[in-house]
Structures are given as structure tokens and as C-alpha cells.
LUMMIRO-615362 format. One record per residue (C-alpha): chain; x negated, y, z. Coordinates in nm, 2 decimals, padded with zeros to 4 digits, m for minus. Each point is the difference from the previous one (the first is absolute). Example, Ala and Ser with C-alpha at 12.3 -4.5 7.8 and 13.67 -1.06 7.14 Angstrom:
! LUMMIRO-615362
@unit: A u: m01.23 v: m00.45 w: 00.78
@unit: A u: m00.14 v: 00.34 w: m00.07
END
This chain:
! LUMMIRO-615362
@unit: A u: m19.27 v: m07.97 w: 13.63
@unit: A u: m00.05 v: 00.37 w: m00.18
@unit: A u: m00.27 v: 00.23 w: 00.11
@unit: A u: 00.22 v: 00.32 w: 00.02
@unit: A u: 00.39 v: m00.03 w: 00.08
@unit: A u: 00.08 v: 00.18 w: m00.30
@unit: A u: m00.17 v: m00.28 w: m00.20
@unit: A u: 00.23 v: m00.24 w: m00.18
@unit: A u: m00.01 v: m00.35 w: 00.17
@unit: A u: m00.12 v: m00.32 w: m00.21
@unit: A u: 00.28 v: m00.18 w: 00.00
@unit: A u: 00.06 v: m00.38 w: m00.16
@unit: A u: 00.15 v: m00.31 w: 00.07
@unit: A u: m00.35 v: m00.13 w: 00.13
@unit: A u: m00.06 v: 00.30 w: 00.22
@unit: A u: 00.09 v: m00.06 w: 00.36
@unit: A u: m00.17 v: 00.29 w: 00.16
@unit: A u: 00.19 v: 00.28 w: m00.22
@unit: A u: 00.16 v: 00.28 w: 00.20
@unit: A u: 00.23 v: 00.29 w: m00.11
@unit: A u: 00.01 v: 00.37 w: 00.04
@unit: A u: 00.32 v: 00.12 w: 00.19
@unit: A u: 00.10 v: 00.36 w: 00.05
@unit: A u: 00.17 v: 00.06 w: 00.34
@unit: A u: 00.16 v: 00.36 w: m00.02
@unit: A u: m00.01 v: 00.29 w: m00.04
@unit: A u: 00.40 v: m00.02 w: m00.02
@unit: A u: 00.04 v: m00.33 w: 00.18
@unit: A u: 00.30 v: 00.05 w: 00.28
@unit: A u: m00.24 v: m00.13 w: 00.27
@unit: A u: m00.27 v: 00.24 w: m00.01
@unit: A u: 00.22 v: 00.27 w: 00.06
@unit: A u: m00.23 v: 00.26 w: m00.16
@unit: A u: m00.19 v: 00.04 w: m00.28
@unit: A u: m00.30 v: m00.24 w: 00.04
@unit: A u: m00.14 v: m00.28 w: m00.24
@unit: A u: m00.17 v: m00.34 w: 00.11
@unit: A u: m00.17 v: m00.17 w: m00.31
@unit: A u: 00.04 v: m00.36 w: 00.12
@unit: A u: m00.24 v: m00.30 w: m00.11
@unit: A u: 00.21 v: m00.34 w: 00.01
@unit: A u: m00.03 v: m00.36 w: m00.01
@unit: A u: 00.35 v: m00.11 w: m00.05
@unit: A u: 00.21 v: 00.15 w: 00.31
@unit: A u: m00.35 v: 00.07 w: 00.20
@unit: A u: m00.20 v: 00.31 w: m00.01
@unit: A u: m00.35 v: m00.04 w: m00.06
@unit: A u: m00.10 v: 00.38 w: 00.01
@unit: A u: 00.19 v: 00.34 w: 00.04
@unit: A u: m00.09 v: 00.30 w: m00.10
@unit: A u: 00.18 v: 00.30 w: 00.15
@unit: A u: 00.09 v: 00.34 w: m00.22
@unit: A u: 00.03 v: 00.31 w: 00.22
@unit: A u: 00.27 v: 00.15 w: m00.16
@unit: A u: 00.11 v: 00.24 w: m00.26
@unit: A u: 00.10 v: 00.30 w: 00.22
@unit: A u: m00.30 v: 00.23 w: m00.08
@unit: A u: 00.12 v: 00.25 w: 00.26
@unit: A u: m00.32 v: 00.19 w: 00.06
@unit: A u: 00.12 v: 00.04 w: 00.36
@unit: A u: m00.36 v: 00.05 w: 00.15
@unit: A u: m00.06 v: 00.26 w: m00.28
@unit: A u: 00.30 v: 00.19 w: 00.09
@unit: A u: m00.14 v: 00.01 w: 00.36
@unit: A u: m00.26 v: 00.26 w: m00.12
@unit: A u: 00.23 v: 00.24 w: m00.19
@unit: A u: 00.26 v: 00.03 w: 00.28
@unit: A u: m00.04 v: 00.14 w: 00.33
@unit: A u: 00.04 v: m00.21 w: 00.31
@unit: A u: 00.33 v: 00.09 w: 00.06
@unit: A u: 00.11 v: m00.05 w: m00.38
@unit: A u: m00.14 v: m00.35 w: 00.00
@unit: A u: 00.23 v: m00.14 w: 00.27
@unit: A u: 00.26 v: m00.04 w: m00.31
@unit: A u: m00.24 v: m00.21 w: m00.22
@unit: A u: m00.16 v: m00.22 w: 00.30
@unit: A u: 00.41 v: m00.10 w: 00.06
@unit: A u: m00.02 v: m00.17 w: m00.33
@unit: A u: m00.32 v: m00.26 w: 00.03
@unit: A u: 00.20 v: m00.19 w: 00.19
@unit: A u: 00.36 v: 00.05 w: m00.06
@unit: A u: 00.14 v: m00.29 w: 00.25
@unit: A u: m00.14 v: 00.22 w: 00.33
@unit: A u: m00.05 v: 00.36 w: m00.15
@unit: A u: 00.00 v: 00.17 w: 00.35
@unit: A u: m00.33 v: m00.23 w: 00.09
@unit: A u: m00.18 v: 00.14 w: m00.29
@unit: A u: 00.06 v: 00.33 w: 00.12
@unit: A u: m00.09 v: m00.05 w: 00.39
@unit: A u: m00.34 v: m00.19 w: m00.16
@unit: A u: m00.06 v: 00.37 w: m00.25
@unit: A u: 00.05 v: 00.23 w: 00.28
@unit: A u: m00.17 v: m00.20 w: 00.26
@unit: A u: m00.31 v: 00.00 w: m00.20
@unit: A u: 00.05 v: 00.38 w: m00.09
@unit: A u: 00.01 v: 00.09 w: 00.38
@unit: A u: m00.30 v: m00.21 w: 00.07
@unit: A u: m00.19 v: 00.22 w: m00.26
@unit: A u: 00.14 v: 00.31 w: 00.16
@unit: A u: m00.01 v: m00.10 w: 00.38
@unit: A u: 00.35 v: 00.10 w: 00.02
@unit: A u: 00.19 v: m00.19 w: 00.33
@unit: A u: 00.32 v: m00.05 w: m00.01
@unit: A u: 00.27 v: 00.10 w: 00.25
@unit: A u: 00.14 v: m00.32 w: 00.23
@unit: A u: 00.34 v: 00.06 w: m00.19
@unit: A u: m00.13 v: m00.05 w: m00.32
@unit: A u: m00.22 v: m00.29 w: 00.09
@unit: A u: 00.34 v: m00.20 w: 00.08
@unit: A u: 00.19 v: 00.13 w: m00.29
@unit: A u: m00.30 v: m00.13 w: m00.23
@unit: A u: m00.03 v: m00.35 w: 00.19
@unit: A u: 00.39 v: m00.02 w: m00.04
@unit: A u: 00.01 v: 00.07 w: m00.39
@unit: A u: m00.30 v: m00.22 w: m00.06
@unit: A u: 00.16 v: m00.30 w: 00.19
@unit: A u: 00.35 v: 00.07 w: m00.20
@unit: A u: m00.20 v: m00.02 w: m00.28
@unit: A u: m00.17 v: m00.33 w: 00.11
@unit: A u: 00.33 v: m00.16 w: 00.06
@unit: A u: 00.14 v: 00.12 w: m00.33
@unit: A u: m00.30 v: m00.17 w: m00.19
@unit: A u: 00.01 v: m00.32 w: 00.18
@unit: A u: 00.38 v: m00.03 w: m00.05
@unit: A u: m00.06 v: 00.04 w: m00.36
@unit: A u: m00.29 v: m00.29 w: m00.03
@unit: A u: 00.20 v: m00.24 w: 00.26
@unit: A u: 00.30 v: 00.03 w: m00.20
@unit: A u: m00.17 v: m00.01 w: m00.34
@unit: A u: m00.18 v: m00.29 w: 00.11
@unit: A u: 00.30 v: m00.18 w: 00.04
@unit: A u: 00.18 v: 00.12 w: m00.32
@unit: A u: m00.32 v: m00.09 w: m00.21
@unit: A u: 00.09 v: m00.38 w: 00.13
@unit: A u: 00.35 v: 00.03 w: m00.05
@unit: A u: 00.16 v: 00.15 w: 00.32
@unit: A u: 00.19 v: 00.29 w: m00.08
@unit: A u: 00.21 v: 00.02 w: 00.31
@unit: A u: m00.30 v: 00.06 w: 00.20
@unit: A u: m00.13 v: 00.26 w: m00.25
@unit: A u: 00.33 v: 00.18 w: 00.04
@unit: A u: 00.01 v: m00.01 w: 00.40
@unit: A u: m00.36 v: 00.16 w: m00.03
@unit: A u: 00.09 v: 00.24 w: m00.27
@unit: A u: 00.31 v: 00.14 w: 00.17
@unit: A u: m00.20 v: 00.09 w: 00.29
@unit: A u: m00.25 v: 00.24 w: m00.20
@unit: A u: 00.28 v: 00.16 w: m00.09
@unit: A u: 00.00 v: 00.15 w: 00.39
@unit: A u: m00.34 v: 00.10 w: m00.01
@unit: A u: 00.04 v: 00.20 w: m00.34
@unit: A u: 00.31 v: 00.16 w: 00.20
@unit: A u: m00.27 v: 00.11 w: 00.30
@unit: A u: m00.20 v: 00.12 w: m00.32
@unit: A u: 00.25 v: 00.19 w: m00.18
@unit: A u: 00.10 v: 00.17 w: 00.37
@unit: A u: m00.35 v: 00.11 w: 00.12
@unit: A u: m00.10 v: 00.14 w: m00.35
@unit: A u: 00.27 v: 00.02 w: m00.24
@unit: A u: m00.13 v: m00.26 w: m00.23
@unit: A u: 00.10 v: m00.36 w: 00.01
@unit: A u: m00.32 v: m00.16 w: m00.18
@unit: A u: m00.31 v: 00.22 w: m00.01
@unit: A u: 00.06 v: 00.22 w: 00.32
@unit: A u: m00.33 v: 00.20 w: m00.06
@unit: A u: 00.06 v: 00.06 w: 00.40
@unit: A u: m00.34 v: 00.07 w: 00.17
@unit: A u: m00.21 v: 00.28 w: m00.03
@unit: A u: m00.41 v: 00.11 w: 00.08
@unit: A u: 00.08 v: 00.07 w: 00.40
@unit: A u: 00.36 v: m00.14 w: 00.04
@unit: A u: 00.30 v: m00.11 w: m00.21
@unit: A u: 00.26 v: 00.20 w: m00.20
@unit: A u: 00.31 v: 00.00 w: 00.22
@unit: A u: 00.03 v: m00.12 w: 00.39
@unit: A u: 00.19 v: m00.26 w: 00.09
@unit: A u: 00.35 v: 00.05 w: 00.08
@unit: A u: 00.30 v: m00.18 w: 00.15
@unit: A u: 00.12 v: m00.13 w: m00.29
@unit: A u: m00.32 v: m00.15 w: m00.12
@unit: A u: m00.04 v: m00.16 w: 00.39
@unit: A u: 00.37 v: m00.11 w: m00.06
@unit: A u: m00.07 v: m00.22 w: m00.34
@unit: A u: m00.34 v: m00.15 w: 00.17
@unit: A u: 00.21 v: m00.13 w: 00.26
@unit: A u: 00.26 v: m00.16 w: m00.25
@unit: A u: m00.32 v: m00.16 w: m00.17
@unit: A u: m00.13 v: m00.11 w: 00.32
@unit: A u: 00.34 v: m00.19 w: 00.10
@unit: A u: 00.07 v: m00.17 w: m00.37
@unit: A u: m00.36 v: m00.09 w: m00.04
@unit: A u: m00.04 v: m00.30 w: 00.22
@unit: A u: 00.32 v: m00.18 w: m00.10
@unit: A u: m00.13 v: 00.06 w: m00.39
@unit: A u: m00.32 v: m00.14 w: 00.08
@unit: A u: 00.18 v: m00.30 w: 00.19
@unit: A u: 00.22 v: m00.04 w: m00.31
@unit: A u: m00.28 v: m00.01 w: m00.21
@unit: A u: m00.19 v: m00.28 w: 00.20
@unit: A u: 00.32 v: m00.20 w: 00.06
@unit: A u: 00.00 v: m00.02 w: m00.39
@unit: A u: m00.35 v: m00.08 w: m00.07
@unit: A u: m00.18 v: m00.17 w: 00.31
@unit: A u: 00.15 v: m00.31 w: m00.01
@unit: A u: 00.08 v: 00.00 w: m00.36
@unit: A u: m00.19 v: m00.31 w: m00.20
@unit: A u: m00.07 v: 00.17 w: m00.33
@unit: A u: m00.11 v: 00.31 w: 00.15
@unit: A u: m00.25 v: m00.17 w: 00.24
@unit: A u: m00.14 v: m00.27 w: m00.27
@unit: A u: m00.05 v: 00.32 w: m00.21
@unit: A u: m00.19 v: 00.21 w: 00.26
@unit: A u: m00.19 v: m00.26 w: 00.24
@unit: A u: m00.34 v: m00.10 w: m00.12
@unit: A u: m00.01 v: 00.22 w: m00.33
@unit: A u: m00.24 v: 00.28 w: m00.05
@unit: A u: m00.21 v: m00.08 w: 00.33
@unit: A u: m00.23 v: 00.26 w: 00.09
@unit: A u: m00.25 v: m00.09 w: 00.23
@unit: A u: m00.13 v: 00.22 w: 00.28
@unit: A u: m00.35 v: 00.02 w: m00.12
@unit: A u: 00.11 v: 00.05 w: m00.36
@unit: A u: 00.25 v: 00.30 w: 00.13
@unit: A u: m00.30 v: 00.18 w: 00.17
@unit: A u: m00.20 v: m00.07 w: m00.32
@unit: A u: 00.25 v: 00.14 w: m00.26
@unit: A u: 00.08 v: 00.31 w: 00.26
@unit: A u: 00.33 v: m00.09 w: 00.04
@unit: A u: 00.18 v: 00.23 w: 00.26
@unit: A u: 00.38 v: m00.02 w: 00.16
@unit: A u: 00.19 v: m00.25 w: 00.00
@unit: A u: m00.14 v: m00.20 w: m00.30
@unit: A u: m00.31 v: m00.04 w: 00.26
@unit: A u: 00.19 v: m00.05 w: 00.33
@unit: A u: 00.17 v: m00.26 w: m00.16
@unit: A u: m00.33 v: m00.18 w: m00.03
@unit: A u: m00.12 v: 00.05 w: 00.36
@unit: A u: m00.16 v: 00.38 w: m00.05
@unit: A u: 00.15 v: 00.18 w: 00.30
@unit: A u: m00.15 v: 00.36 w: m00.15
@unit: A u: 00.24 v: 00.26 w: 00.01
@unit: A u: m00.07 v: 00.38 w: 00.00
@unit: A u: 00.26 v: 00.11 w: 00.23
@unit: A u: m00.15 v: m00.24 w: 00.31
@unit: A u: m00.37 v: 00.03 w: m00.13
@unit: A u: m00.01 v: 00.36 w: m00.10
@unit: A u: 00.25 v: 00.18 w: 00.13
@unit: A u: 00.17 v: 00.30 w: m00.15
@unit: A u: 00.28 v: 00.24 w: 00.04
@unit: A u: 00.19 v: m00.13 w: 00.33
@unit: A u: m00.03 v: m00.37 w: m00.08
@unit: A u: m00.22 v: m00.02 w: 00.38
@unit: A u: 00.35 v: 00.10 w: 00.17
@unit: A u: 00.18 v: m00.30 w: m00.12
@unit: A u: 00.03 v: m00.36 w: 00.12
@unit: A u: 00.00 v: m00.22 w: m00.30
@unit: A u: m00.12 v: m00.35 w: m00.14
@unit: A u: m00.25 v: m00.09 w: m00.34
@unit: A u: 00.17 v: m00.33 w: m00.10
@unit: A u: m00.17 v: m00.20 w: m00.16
@unit: A u: m00.05 v: m00.37 w: m00.17
@unit: A u: m00.28 v: m00.22 w: m00.08
@unit: A u: 00.12 v: m00.25 w: m00.30
@unit: A u: m00.02 v: 00.28 w: m00.24
@unit: A u: 00.23 v: m00.14 w: m00.23
@unit: A u: 00.33 v: 00.23 w: m00.17
@unit: A u: 00.22 v: m00.09 w: 00.27
@unit: A u: m00.24 v: 00.14 w: 00.28
@unit: A u: 00.00 v: 00.29 w: m00.21
@unit: A u: 00.34 v: 00.03 w: m00.03
@unit: A u: 00.03 v: m00.09 w: 00.39
@unit: A u: m00.22 v: 00.28 w: 00.14
@unit: A u: 00.17 v: 00.27 w: m00.21
@unit: A u: 00.32 v: m00.10 w: 00.20
@unit: A u: m00.15 v: 00.01 w: 00.31
@unit: A u: m00.16 v: 00.36 w: m00.08
@unit: A u: 00.36 v: 00.12 w: m00.08
@unit: A u: 00.10 v: m00.09 w: 00.34
@unit: A u: m00.32 v: 00.16 w: 00.17
@unit: A u: 00.03 v: 00.30 w: m00.22
@unit: A u: 00.35 v: 00.02 w: 00.15
@unit: A u: m00.15 v: m00.01 w: 00.38
@unit: A u: m00.21 v: 00.28 w: m00.13
@unit: A u: 00.29 v: 00.23 w: m00.12
@unit: A u: 00.21 v: m00.08 w: 00.32
@unit: A u: m00.28 v: 00.11 w: 00.18
@unit: A u: m00.07 v: 00.33 w: m00.22
@unit: A u: 00.35 v: 00.09 w: 00.03
@unit: A u: 00.07 v: m00.05 w: 00.34
@unit: A u: m00.31 v: 00.20 w: 00.11
@unit: A u: m00.01 v: 00.26 w: m00.27
@unit: A u: m00.20 v: 00.30 w: 00.11
@unit: A u: 00.14 v: 00.35 w: m00.03
@unit: A u: m00.14 v: 00.31 w: m00.15
@unit: A u: m00.12 v: 00.06 w: m00.31
@unit: A u: m00.03 v: m00.22 w: m00.29
@unit: A u: m00.28 v: 00.19 w: m00.18
@unit: A u: m00.33 v: 00.15 w: 00.10
@unit: A u: m00.01 v: 00.39 w: 00.06
@unit: A u: m00.05 v: 00.20 w: m00.30
@unit: A u: m00.28 v: 00.12 w: 00.16
@unit: A u: m00.17 v: m00.28 w: m00.12
@unit: A u: m00.02 v: 00.18 w: m00.32
@unit: A u: 00.07 v: m00.34 w: m00.20
@unit: A u: 00.34 v: m00.09 w: 00.07
@unit: A u: 00.30 v: 00.13 w: m00.25
@unit: A u: 00.24 v: 00.20 w: 00.24
@unit: A u: 00.36 v: m00.09 w: 00.02
@unit: A u: 00.26 v: 00.22 w: m00.22
@unit: A u: 00.11 v: 00.17 w: 00.37
@unit: A u: m00.36 v: 00.12 w: 00.05
@unit: A u: m00.07 v: 00.11 w: m00.35
@unit: A u: 00.31 v: 00.24 w: m00.01
@unit: A u: m00.06 v: 00.12 w: 00.35
@unit: A u: m00.33 v: 00.02 w: 00.03
@unit: A u: m00.30 v: 00.21 w: m00.16
@unit: A u: m00.25 v: m00.24 w: 00.12
@unit: A u: 00.20 v: m00.27 w: m00.15
@unit: A u: 00.06 v: 00.17 w: m00.36
@unit: A u: m00.36 v: 00.06 w: m00.01
@unit: A u: m00.07 v: m00.36 w: 00.08
@unit: A u: 00.27 v: m00.13 w: m00.23
@unit: A u: m00.14 v: 00.23 w: m00.32
@unit: A u: m00.36 v: m00.09 w: 00.07
@unit: A u: 00.10 v: m00.40 w: 00.02
@unit: A u: 00.23 v: 00.03 w: m00.31
@unit: A u: m00.14 v: 00.22 w: m00.24
@unit: A u: m00.26 v: m00.12 w: m00.21
@unit: A u: m00.38 v: 00.09 w: 00.00
@unit: A u: 00.08 v: 00.12 w: 00.36
@unit: A u: 00.02 v: m00.19 w: 00.36
@unit: A u: m00.20 v: m00.12 w: 00.29
@unit: A u: m00.37 v: m00.08 w: m00.06
@unit: A u: m00.03 v: m00.41 w: 00.10
@unit: A u: m00.33 v: m00.18 w: 00.11
@unit: A u: m00.22 v: m00.12 w: m00.28
@unit: A u: m00.04 v: m00.34 w: 00.12
@unit: A u: 00.13 v: m00.36 w: m00.07
@unit: A u: 00.25 v: m00.26 w: 00.24
@unit: A u: 00.14 v: m00.35 w: m00.05
@unit: A u: 00.32 v: m00.04 w: 00.23
@unit: A u: 00.18 v: m00.32 w: 00.01
@unit: A u: 00.37 v: m00.07 w: 00.16
@unit: A u: 00.14 v: m00.39 w: 00.04
@unit: A u: 00.26 v: 00.02 w: m00.30
@unit: A u: 00.28 v: m00.26 w: m00.06
@unit: A u: m00.27 v: m00.20 w: m00.23
@unit: A u: m00.29 v: 00.09 w: 00.17
@unit: A u: m00.29 v: 00.25 w: 00.03
@unit: A u: 00.13 v: 00.33 w: m00.19
@unit: A u: m00.30 v: 00.24 w: m00.01
@unit: A u: m00.10 v: 00.32 w: m00.16
@unit: A u: m00.36 v: 00.18 w: m00.09
@unit: A u: 00.01 v: 00.34 w: m00.02
@unit: A u: m00.25 v: 00.23 w: m00.13
@unit: A u: 00.03 v: 00.40 w: 00.05
@unit: A u: m00.16 v: 00.26 w: m00.17
@unit: A u: 00.12 v: 00.29 w: 00.21
@unit: A u: 00.37 v: 00.03 w: m00.15
@unit: A u: 00.32 v: m00.15 w: 00.06
@unit: A u: m00.04 v: m00.25 w: m00.28
@unit: A u: m00.22 v: m00.32 w: 00.03
@unit: A u: m00.30 v: 00.03 w: m00.19
@unit: A u: 00.04 v: m00.41 w: m00.05
@unit: A u: 00.29 v: m00.20 w: 00.12
@unit: A u: m00.02 v: m00.37 w: 00.05
@unit: A u: 00.25 v: m00.29 w: 00.16
@unit: A u: m00.05 v: m00.32 w: 00.17
@unit: A u: 00.30 v: m00.18 w: m00.09
@unit: A u: 00.08 v: m00.33 w: 00.13
@unit: A u: 00.21 v: m00.13 w: m00.32
@unit: A u: m00.38 v: 00.04 w: m00.21
@unit: A u: m00.21 v: m00.19 w: 00.26
@unit: A u: 00.27 v: m00.28 w: 00.04
@unit: A u: 00.09 v: m00.03 w: m00.38
@unit: A u: m00.40 v: m00.17 w: m00.02
@unit: A u: 00.15 v: m00.27 w: 00.24
@unit: A u: 00.26 v: m00.17 w: m00.28
@unit: A u: m00.24 v: m00.16 w: m00.20
@unit: A u: m00.17 v: m00.16 w: 00.33
@unit: A u: 00.35 v: m00.11 w: 00.12
@unit: A u: 00.18 v: m00.12 w: m00.29
@unit: A u: m00.26 v: m00.22 w: m00.12
@unit: A u: 00.11 v: m00.36 w: m00.05
@unit: A u: 00.33 v: 00.08 w: 00.09
@unit: A u: 00.33 v: m00.02 w: m00.26
@unit: A u: 00.12 v: 00.27 w: m00.20
@unit: A u: 00.34 v: 00.00 w: 00.22
@unit: A u: m00.25 v: 00.10 w: 00.29
@unit: A u: m00.07 v: 00.32 w: m00.13
@unit: A u: 00.29 v: 00.17 w: 00.09
@unit: A u: m00.07 v: m00.10 w: 00.38
@unit: A u: m00.36 v: 00.13 w: m00.02
@unit: A u: 00.06 v: 00.29 w: m00.15
@unit: A u: 00.31 v: 00.08 w: 00.21
@unit: A u: m00.21 v: m00.06 w: 00.32
@unit: A u: m00.26 v: 00.23 w: m00.13
@unit: A u: 00.26 v: 00.28 w: m00.04
@unit: A u: m00.22 v: 00.20 w: m00.27
@unit: A u: 00.11 v: 00.32 w: m00.07
@unit: A u: m00.09 v: 00.11 w: m00.36
@unit: A u: m00.05 v: 00.34 w: 00.06
@unit: A u: m00.26 v: m00.06 w: 00.22
@unit: A u: m00.18 v: m00.21 w: m00.26
@unit: A u: m00.04 v: 00.26 w: m00.31
@unit: A u: m00.09 v: 00.33 w: 00.19
END
């Protein structure tokens, strides 16, 4: 066995212990993104795997030290590009924790709704891609078509289909109107049928079950040791969910369950995500039925919120605040402090660590993305499996490359 994966193995007719080095990615269709795995293989069996975190070199965290708290929301959108609004909710939740801003009841409900929509969008792609990678193209189409309804909601509420940039310090860009609520109702009607169709195709499919059950097993002890969170940890019996254990926004107002399993294999991770989508549907239904009235943004007297256009054009106070917040080298003084704040993202704990120096721009911005933590699980999960199992294990982890190379 070579001492380094990049060294040439000693191969000969009399050598029975020789291993080979195989690159998986970065353009493999099952990686779904630009990430690479360096595999040491003995025949078809994987002896060792070394993950390469990617090639995006985006500098997302450093950009957070050059943009204001409102400007940076368009950047966090692109960290997990499968569920952008969840990144926005996490970012401004951290900023508002730092600034000690209490959101209005209506804003809390709106953020819960867009966060759960993002969770459903993320899980639909993960579940659909799990089927696609193993040959189930029809199930992928059922999942992907339903995601288009969520994009319709994004477009109606913000004007942008893929990266809405919807949240603001102390509120949101626009309030929900009847058209937005109508599109959400359309999704709530269509989603249960789509989930049922996916399960009918996969839950009794012998190929799918054999490729998923017992593959990539993560024990409860290992899940805790590797700091796994979200569906990956819950599929291994770790029933930790920030919405329940450290409630934020309006989650204490809603009745929902936290799905979990104990097997810890690829199928359990798939099944937990499917059940989480049903629980997200419950939360959205309750939020829509009990959506509070009143403003969706905190008053401009708080100094930090960006005034809406009506207030800016028709109020001297609004115009002054808009000018102060927008113009460079001006603005309201922020606390000289640091904060870490996290929410329950689709793939696990999504947190931001901020250090401020009194300006509207963070002195330091760091993020705790789930994919960066979970990618370290791959060498542990894939050891002694076959090359064909890579797509099942990698898909069940749902690695997003923009969360790796930041």
C-alpha cells in the first residue's frame, strides 16, 4: 500500500496487496457540484477516501467583511443555492441577535414560512437526486417539478426566482400579499401527492432498497463524535433540532414532530427527509391559517431597519434614515461585540459568528455550514464499500460545494 494516495502503487504479477488511486469528480454527474474524491481502491472495494473540499474559491466569508448587513444577504443566498432563503433567515437572525432587535409577530411567521419552504425545496432535490443517481429518473421528475411551485412563490414574493434576497435587518423586503398566499396554498395541495408518488416508486423498489439499506451506516455515537446535525444526525437516533431545543422566531407556536430513525444508513437519511417535508407542510399550514396582522418590519425608530420606499419618499425621518444606512462611511453605530447564532437549516445547524467594531459592516464574518461538517463523514462511511456505493452515500449527505470552499 502506498504511503501517499498520490504515489504510484507497486503493481506486479506477484503483488496481491496492490491498490490503485481513482479520482471521483469534480465533474462526475453524481457529485451534482464541483467536489472531488481521491479514492484508494482494491479492485472494486474502497480502502481509503480523501475528500477535496472544492474549487469554487468564492470568498463568501471575506465578502461579509466588506458589505453592510443588508447588502450581504445577496451573498449568503449563494452559499446553499438549493435553499437560499434559509441562509437569509440565518444571517439576519444573527445580526438581529447582535443588535437586540425583536421582530414583529407577522415577520416571525413570514420567516418561518419561507424557511420551511426552503427546507422542502432542499429535501425535494436531495430525495429526487438520490433516486436519479440510482437510476430512478421518474421519481426525480416528480420531486423536481414540485420545486418549481416553490420558485413561483419566491418570484411572487420578491421578484426573483432563484436567489430572492428577501430578508432585511428587522424585517423583509415586501409583505405577503394574496397572490403569494395563493401560490403557497397551491403548493400545499400539490406536495402531499408528489411525496406519495415518489414513495410509491421507491419504497418497494428492490433495486433502490438494496442500494440504500445497510449502506453508509453512521452510528449514534459516531454522529455525535463527528458533530453531525440535521437529518443526518436524526437518521442515526440523535433527536436534536434547534426548532425544538433552542426555539427561535415563532416555532414555539407550532405543533410539529421531529422525525428520526435509528439505523443510520442511506435509506434512513432518505426517509427522515421525506417525513420532514410533511412536518414542514404542517408548520406552513398552521402559519398561514394563523398569520398575524400588523406590520412586517420593525419601526424605523429602531434606527437599523431600512425604510420602505413609501416611508422614504413621504417622510423626512425615513429619508434621513435611508440616507444614513445607504451612504458609505455613515450609518448608525453598532455595538462593539461578538455573537454566534444558529438556526435549524435543511441539512443541519446553520450558524453565523459575527464580530462588529461599531460600523454597519462586520469586522469578522464566519459561518458554520452543515456541508463542511458532514463532508468529513464520507471517508468513515464509505470505507470497505464498493465504488457503486459512492453515489448513494454522497447523495445521502447532500453536500453543497459552496458551503465547503468559502
